[in-house]
C-alpha positions, 0 to 999 in steps of 0.5 A, spaced: 486 529 559 488 535 557 492 535 551 495 540 547 497 539 539 500 543 534 495 546 530 497 543 524 496 536 527 489 537 529 486 535 523 490 529 523 486 526 529 480 525 532 479 525 540 477 519 544 472 520 549 477 522 554 480 528 549 486 524 548 488 523 540 486 517 536 489 517 529 483 519 524 480 514 519 483 515 513 478 519 508 483 518 501 488 513 498 492 513 492 496 507 489 503 507 487 509 502 485 516 502 484 521 497 482 529 497 482 535 494 482 542 495 485 548 491 485 550 494 492 544 490 496 537 488 497 536 494 501 538 499 496 534 496 491 528 497 496 530 504 497 530 505 490 523 502 489 521 507 494 524 513 490 520 510 484 514 510 488 514 517 490 514 515 498 521 514 500 521 520 504 515 518 508 516 514 515 512 508 512 507 504 517 504 497 514 497 496 516 492 491 514 487 492 508 480 494 510 478 501 506 473 505 511 466 507 509 466 513 504 474 513 502 476 516 496 481 514 491 485 520 489 491 521 484 498 520 487 499 526 492 506 529 495 507 527 502 511 531 507 518 529 509 518 525 515 510 524 515 508 518 519 504 514 513 500 508 513 499 504 507 498 497 505 504 494 501 506 488 497 513 487 497 518 482 493 525 482 493 529 477 488 536 476 486 540 476 479 536 471 474 529 472 477 523 475 475 519 478 481 512 481 482 508 485 487 501 487 487 495 489 490 487 488 488 483 493 491 475 493 491 469 497 494 463 493 497 457 494 493 453 496 499 457 502 500 460 500 507 468 501 505 472 495 501 478 491 502 485 490 499 489 484 497 496 484 497 501 479 493 508 478 491 511 472 488 517 470 484 514 470 477 510 474 472 505 479 473 500 475 469 501 469 474 500 474 480 494 477 477 490 471 477 492 469 485 490 476 487 483 475 483 482 469 487 484 472 494 479 478 492 474 473 491 475 469 497 475 476 501 468 478 499 466 470 500 468 470 507 465 476 509 458 474 505 458 481 501 458 483 494 464 487 491 465 491 485 470 489 480 477 489 483 482 494 481 489 491 480 496 495 481 502 490 479 509 491 478 514 486 475 522 486 474 527 481 471 533 482 476 539 482 472 545 477 474 549 480 479 544 485 482 538 485 487 531 487 485 525 489 489 518 491 487 513 494 491 506 496 490 503 500 495 496 503 497 497 509 501 492 512 506 491 520 507 487 524 512 
């Protein structure tokens, strides 16, 4: 199969045996988060949380939570407007009077073969969610019979004011 791709896209893809493009295995990631409220709608609160996280101009595509071998964490990077952006996202929405939290626990395997991301969201505190995420990460390692590094946590919490909608997100963003 002969496929011509613009030069700017060449580094984003690897080719299948037949020459067709396949999405590359990510080599880097960053973790970001946001929280917001709106008195207009739940969607506006979520959109503002995306703005706070610095990813509102990307086309977000949620994926499952496997970190490939050799991946490196980097500082938050800018993403080109409209870019298809793969991520693992924890998201919690709420209404006035609720405390909501969303977060991630992520860890690498000690054998160097990549890692995993556990996402969680609750109507409750960041402290409660951290306990849950710790248990999830531990079980992920146990089910796979592997030893993981100590998880890192990234959690957002917000108390939604009366008459408002709220949104918390925590996002691990994959980069080429």
